[in-house]
C-alpha positions as a printed Julia matrix, in Angstrom:
383×3 Matrix{Float64}:
  -8.91  -30.88  -15.35
  -8.83  -27.15  -16.01
  -6.92  -25.08  -13.47
  -9.02  -23.14  -10.99
  -8.78  -19.38  -10.78
  -6.51  -19.39   -7.73
  -4.14  -21.85   -9.43
  -3.91  -19.73  -12.56
  -3.28  -16.64  -10.49
  -0.57  -18.29   -8.45
   1.2   -19.66  -11.53
   1.08  -16.25  -13.15
   2.77  -14.58  -10.19
   5.27  -17.4    -9.78
   6.36  -16.86  -13.37
   6.93  -13.21  -12.55
   8.64  -13.95   -9.24
  11.1   -16.4   -10.76
  12.0   -14.21  -13.75
  15.46  -12.78  -12.96
  15.23  -10.21  -15.76
  11.89   -8.72  -14.74
  11.88   -5.02  -13.77
   9.5    -5.23  -10.84
   7.75   -1.84  -10.83
   4.18   -3.02  -10.29
   3.79   -3.59   -6.54
   5.44   -0.52   -4.98
   8.08   -2.78   -3.47
  11.51   -1.5    -2.52
  14.26   -3.04   -4.66
  17.07   -0.81   -3.47
  19.96   -2.36   -1.52
  19.26   -3.33    2.09
  21.39   -1.36    4.6
  24.31   -3.53    5.79
  23.31   -3.35    9.46
  19.82   -4.62    8.64
  21.07   -7.49    6.55
  23.66   -8.38    9.21
  20.98   -8.58   11.91
  18.93  -11.05    9.88
  21.98  -13.13    8.98
  22.95  -13.25   12.66
  19.47  -14.5    13.6
  19.8   -17.28   11.02
  23.36  -18.22   12.01
  22.34  -18.41   15.67
  19.34  -20.51   14.6
  17.02  -18.31   16.6
  14.17  -19.44   14.38
  13.79  -22.74   16.26
  11.71  -20.89   18.89
   8.3   -19.29   18.53
   8.42  -15.55   19.03
   6.3   -13.81   21.68
   2.71  -13.76   20.36
   2.51   -9.99   20.03
   6.08   -9.45   18.87
   9.39   -8.51   20.45
   9.15   -5.74   23.02
  12.02   -3.75   21.55
  10.24   -3.67   18.22
   7.09   -2.35   19.92
   9.02    0.57   21.34
  10.73    1.37   18.06
   7.45    1.34   16.13
   5.86    3.77   18.6
   8.97    5.95   18.48
   8.89    5.96   14.69
   5.23    7.01   14.71
   5.73    9.55   17.47
   2.93    8.04   19.55
   2.82    7.38   23.3
   0.59    5.29   25.51
  -0.54    2.9    22.79
  -0.04   -0.83   22.32
   1.53   -2.67   19.37
   0.57   -6.02   17.9
   3.12   -7.35   15.4
   1.54   -9.15   12.44
   2.61  -11.15    9.4
   2.47   -8.11    7.14
   0.15   -5.13    7.05
  -2.48   -7.06    5.1
  -2.86   -9.62    7.88
  -3.38   -6.72   10.27
  -6.16   -5.45    8.02
  -7.77   -8.88    7.84
  -7.75   -9.24   11.62
  -9.43   -5.84   12.01
 -12.19   -6.74    9.55
 -12.8   -10.14   11.1
 -13.06   -8.74   14.6
 -14.96   -5.51   13.95
 -17.47   -6.26   11.18
 -20.78   -8.14   11.29
 -23.53   -8.76    8.73
 -25.39   -5.54    8.0
 -22.5    -3.23    8.91
 -21.12   -0.68    6.47
 -17.45   -0.38    5.56
 -16.69    3.06    4.1
 -13.56    3.55    2.01
 -12.31    5.32   -1.11
 -12.53    4.37   -4.77
  -9.83    3.74   -5.94
  -8.34    2.02   -2.94
  -6.91   -1.25   -1.65
  -9.58   -3.68   -2.87
  -8.35   -6.63   -0.8
  -9.89   -4.99    2.26
 -13.23   -4.71    0.48
 -13.18   -8.49    0.05
 -12.41   -8.91    3.75
 -15.44   -6.75    4.61
 -17.77   -8.59    2.25
 -16.83  -11.99    3.67
 -18.09  -10.68    7.03
 -21.42   -9.73    5.47
 -20.71   -6.0     5.5
 -21.66   -3.57    2.72
 -18.75   -1.74    1.1
 -19.28    1.95    0.36
 -16.6     3.15   -2.06
 -16.45    6.94   -2.27
 -15.11    8.14   -5.65
 -11.98   10.28   -5.34
 -10.5    10.07   -8.85
 -11.7    13.6    -9.52
  -9.41   16.51  -10.36
 -11.93   19.0    -8.96
 -11.29   17.58   -5.47
  -7.55   17.09   -6.05
  -8.04   13.29   -6.11
  -8.73   13.36   -2.37
 -11.56   12.32   -0.1
 -13.21   15.38    1.44
 -14.68   15.59    4.95
 -18.03   16.59    3.43
 -17.99   13.55    1.15
 -17.23   11.27    4.09
 -19.85   12.85    6.33
 -22.47   12.46    3.62
 -21.77    8.73    3.33
 -21.93    7.88    7.03
 -25.11    6.24    8.3
 -26.16    4.59   11.58
 -24.87    1.32   10.09
 -21.34    2.62    9.49
 -19.02    0.48   11.59
 -15.61    1.07    9.95
 -14.04    3.91    8.0
 -10.96    2.69    6.17
  -8.48    5.35    5.12
  -5.34    4.52    3.14
  -3.09    7.52    3.63
  -0.95    8.09    1.62
  -3.27    6.49   -0.88
  -2.24    3.55   -3.0
  -2.61    3.95   -6.03
  -2.62    7.76   -6.31
  -0.12    9.01   -3.76
  -2.3    11.7    -2.19
  -2.17   12.5     1.52
  -4.07   14.74    3.96
  -3.2    17.8     6.01
  -3.91   18.19    9.72
  -7.19   20.08    9.32
  -8.58   17.42    7.01
  -7.46   14.56    9.25
  -9.06   16.23   12.26
 -12.27   16.57   10.27
 -12.21   12.89    9.3
 -11.75   11.96   12.95
 -14.66   14.13   13.99
 -16.91   12.42   11.45
 -15.84    9.03   12.8
 -16.33   10.13   16.4
 -19.86   11.44   15.79
 -20.75    8.18   14.06
 -19.16    6.03   16.75
 -17.25    4.3    13.97
 -13.83    2.69   14.07
 -11.2     4.38   11.92
  -8.6     2.13   10.31
  -5.72    4.38    9.24
  -3.52    2.42    6.85
  -0.16    4.2     6.92
   1.82    1.76    4.79
   3.34    4.6     2.7
   3.72    7.31    5.35
   7.53    7.42    5.15
   7.32    8.85    1.63
   5.09   11.79    2.57
   6.49   15.28    3.08
   4.36   15.59    6.21
   2.0    12.95    7.54
  -0.8    13.32   10.05
  -1.81   10.37   12.2
  -5.48    9.94   13.03
  -4.45    8.34   16.32
  -3.39   11.79   17.53
  -6.95   13.1    17.22
  -9.15   10.02   17.71
  -7.09    7.53   19.73
 -10.02    5.76   21.36
 -11.22    4.04   18.16
  -8.35    4.34   15.69
  -6.3     1.4    14.46
  -3.02    2.47   12.84
  -1.72   -0.06   10.33
   2.07   -0.11   10.05
   4.14   -1.9     7.41
   7.79   -2.77    6.87
   7.25   -3.72    3.22
   7.92   -0.38    1.55
  10.56    1.8     3.19
  12.4    -1.18    4.71
  12.01   -3.35    1.62
  10.59   -6.29    3.59
   7.74   -7.22    1.23
   8.78  -10.87    1.06
   9.54  -11.05    4.78
   5.89  -10.32    5.69
   6.05   -8.09    8.74
   3.69   -5.38    9.88
   1.9    -4.14   12.96
  -1.3    -2.62   14.26
  -1.18    0.16   16.86
  -4.12    1.11   19.08
  -5.12    1.74   22.68
  -4.43   -1.33   24.83
  -8.12   -2.24   25.18
  -8.53   -2.5    21.4
  -5.39   -4.59   21.0
  -6.61   -6.87   23.8
  -9.82   -7.39   21.84
  -7.85   -8.33   18.73
  -5.77  -10.97   20.48
  -8.74  -13.06   21.6
  -8.69  -14.97   18.29
  -5.29  -13.92   16.98
  -4.16  -15.44   13.68
  -0.43  -15.63   14.45
  -0.75  -16.5    18.13
   2.7   -18.09   18.15
   4.4   -14.96   16.91
   5.7   -13.52   13.66
   8.94  -14.36   11.85
  11.88  -13.77   14.2
  14.33  -13.13   11.35
  12.04  -10.4    10.01
  11.68   -8.86   13.47
  15.44   -8.76   14.03
  15.84   -7.04   10.69
  13.06   -4.58   11.49
  14.67   -3.67   14.82
  17.96   -2.95   13.05
  16.16   -0.97   10.34
  14.37    1.29   12.8
  17.49    1.75   14.94
  19.45    2.97   11.9
  16.65    4.59    9.87
  18.07    8.1    10.18
  21.27    6.87    8.53
  19.8     5.31    5.38
  16.29    6.57    4.73
  17.02   10.21    3.72
  19.11    9.09    0.74
  16.43    6.56   -0.27
  13.75    9.26   -0.07
  15.77   11.67   -2.2
  16.39    9.01   -4.84
  12.7     8.06   -4.9
  11.72   11.69   -5.56
  14.28   11.92   -8.39
  12.74    8.84   -9.94
   9.29   10.42   -9.74
  10.6    13.47  -11.59
  12.15   11.33  -14.32
   8.95    9.37  -14.87
   6.78   12.48  -14.87
   8.93   14.12  -17.51
   8.87   11.03  -19.72
   5.12   10.36  -19.55
   4.06   13.98  -19.96
   6.1    14.22  -23.15
   3.57   11.78  -24.64
   0.32   13.38  -25.85
  -2.65   12.51  -23.65
  -0.56   11.27  -20.72
  -0.12   13.03  -17.38
   0.95   12.36  -13.79
  -2.16   13.65  -11.98
  -0.65   13.67   -8.47
   2.84   15.1    -8.23
   4.88   14.81   -6.18
   3.33   11.59   -5.01
   3.42   11.09   -1.26
   4.06    7.37   -1.74
   6.73    5.37   -3.51
   4.66    5.21   -6.68
   3.46    7.46   -9.45
   0.08    7.23  -11.15
  -0.03    7.86  -14.9
  -3.34    8.98  -16.41
  -3.74    7.81  -20.03
  -7.46    8.5   -20.43
  -6.82   11.0   -23.24
  -4.22    8.91  -25.05
  -6.69    6.53  -26.65
  -5.09    3.49  -25.04
  -6.43    1.34  -22.22
  -4.08    1.19  -19.2
  -4.33   -2.59  -19.05
  -3.13   -2.83  -22.64
  -0.18   -0.64  -21.72
   0.75   -2.88  -18.8
   0.43   -5.96  -20.99
   2.78   -4.46  -23.6
   5.27   -3.32  -20.98
   5.39   -6.81  -19.51
   5.35   -8.94  -22.64
   7.58   -6.78  -24.82
   9.89   -5.03  -22.36
   9.96   -7.15  -19.18
   8.58   -4.27  -17.09
   5.85   -5.01  -14.54
   3.46   -2.1   -13.94
   0.04   -2.16  -12.27
  -3.1    -1.15  -14.15
  -5.98    0.67  -12.44
  -8.27   -2.35  -12.54
  -6.39   -3.75   -9.56
  -7.72   -0.84   -7.49
 -11.04    0.17   -9.02
 -13.71   -0.9   -11.47
 -15.16    2.59  -11.79
 -11.91    4.2   -12.94
 -10.21    1.16  -14.49
  -9.86    2.85  -17.87
  -8.08    5.94  -16.55
  -4.6     5.15  -15.27
  -1.83    2.77  -14.28
   0.93    3.17  -11.73
   4.63    2.4   -11.4
   6.79    1.91   -8.33
   9.69    4.29   -7.71
  11.91    2.64   -5.09
  13.8     0.71   -7.73
  17.25    0.97   -9.35
  17.7     4.06  -11.48
  18.46    1.85  -14.48
  14.93    0.45  -14.25
  13.45    3.93  -14.27
  15.57    4.9   -17.24
  14.41    1.79  -19.08
  10.76    2.56  -18.4
  11.19    6.17  -19.52
  12.84    5.05  -22.76
  10.24    2.48  -23.78
   7.02    4.13  -22.6
   6.62    6.46  -25.61
   7.3     3.55  -27.96
   4.66    1.42  -26.25
   2.01    4.12  -26.63
   2.95    4.75  -30.25
   2.78    1.05  -31.12
  -0.58    0.56  -29.42
  -2.14    3.54  -31.14
  -0.91    2.24  -34.48
  -2.8    -1.04  -33.96
  -6.23   -0.07  -32.55
  -7.21   -3.58  -31.5
  -4.03   -3.82  -29.41
  -5.02   -0.69  -27.51
  -8.08   -2.4   -26.09
  -8.22   -3.95  -22.67
  -6.18   -7.13  -22.16
  -6.61   -9.43  -19.19
  -3.97   -9.31  -16.47
  -4.24  -10.48  -12.87
């Protein structure tokens, strides 16, 4: 019997996951060393066998306080989830009904579009891959898309896969559009730690804003699956009526997250500085290749998008060559958008410097080889 799509996909990613030589630069994950205090906290939780007990259903209280402190928000409630994506799923399941509209950006995080569609909602993807608008959603663009059926506005900020972010005036304007429409605003802040300055929608529209918080990127907890949603208590109460993880999230992950937030001021500045150096290295390397450019620089996320639309090579073909010939995993645009799938790919930047150096060394050779064999420059299927 032929394997089903989900089986093929899982086997593909398991091959990547179990490859010890793979340079994992395709999922914006943090592969830099875990701070000793964070690792010690998780080891202690395992040694004490704390995992025999279910955690509190909404997460440990100390973690709630540290998340709010990290965000600089007061008077809101925290619901700890099994990763930021679960938080997004719970919001879609609770808020959306058939006939509703879910407004987001294109490109964006397409998993959430699937969540919305399974609820019978219509997804409105607003194109932002436009240099004339600095690759950003504009308040006018958002206002023009809102209708009486708009139930949810989903804003990834900083934006995966481009790394743009918004200033205070723009965020206030977004919130005013949402308020006039009576829409919920889901503000996905997964990458906020890597922004020079980040504005939270919850400051300007607290009554209907859900702030999505993740430990996957700055803390490097991608495989530990820990996130949170922050909102006014009444909204969190609504979400817990049919809560997915009603017996609590991973206690080992939560102990590590508590230690990470307690000590963040000690370890994050050096990580941030290294990430920005890696961006500069990648930008220099790609822009030395004709037809290639980093359209958003510096990126406000731990990633850098590389536009290859003038190089005569499809981004998916580039990612295929990087993986198959050089053991480098990058992410092509098709993961984030159909409309702009032929324009760009992206690479993660919170990785060892040796990985970045390797990418910078082989990238020009990959482009040269693909151009030399036209059929190889065409699109190749990757998950």
